[in-house]
N, C-alpha and C positions, 0 to 999 in steps of 0.2 A: 548561753548558746543554745539552750533547749527551747527557748522562746523564739519561734520562727520570725516573728515581726521584729523583735529586738536584734536578731542575727542579721536580718535584711538591712535594717537601718545601720548597724555597725559596719557591715560589709560595704555599703554605699559610702559611708564616711571614710573608711580606710582606703577605699579606691580613690576617692577625691584627694586624700592626703598623699597617697603614693604618686598620683599624677602631678600634684603641685611640687613635690620633692623632685620628681623626674625632670620636670621643666627647669627647675633651678639648677640641677646637676648638668643638664644639657647646655644651658646658657653659660654656666661656669666654664665648661669645656670650650665652648665657642669663643668666649672672651679671652681665655688664657691661651688658646691655641694648642692646648694639651689634649692628646687623644689617649684616654685610658684603655680603650678597647672594651669598655663596659657600657652598656646602654643606660640611659637615664632611668628606665624602669627597673633595671637590676640594681642600680645605685640606690634607688628608693627602697627597694626591698632589703638591701644590705644595711642601709642606715637605720631603718625601722627595726629590723631584727636585732642589730647590735644595741640600739638604744633601749629596746624593751628588755633584752637580756641583762644589760648593765644596770638598768633600773631595778630589776628583780634582785640582782646580786647586792646592790646597794641597800635595799630594804633589809636583806638578811645580815649583811656585814658592811656598814657604811665606810669603815676604814679601808676596805679592800678595793673600793672604786673611787679613785681621786676624781675631782671635778673635771680635769682636762683629759681623762682617759679616752673618751670617744673621739674628741677632736684630734688627739695625738694619733690614734689608730687610723682614722680616716685620712689624715695628711700623709701618713706613711703608705697607705694603700694607693693614694693618688700619685705620689712621687714614684713608687715602684709597683705599678699595677701588674696583675698577672698577665701572662702572655695572651695575646688576643685570641688565639685558638682555644685557650682554656676559659676565657672570660664569658663566652657565649654571647 
């Protein structure tokens, strides 16, 4: 991150990835008719943050992070999303 050109390229790539995930999340809500009260952009940030954190934990202790943990957590968040006024 100390290299400004590398940071610029990484930032652009991450923004594109978040946008793609946001579009998928929004399309999923439209198709299912489910309103989680969370924007696609926030879902993208949540998903990337959780996946990055779980990946780091798995590097440290692979047994602590089962293969299905992220999917299980996301499905529970979607089924019981936070109240809309807290979701932003």
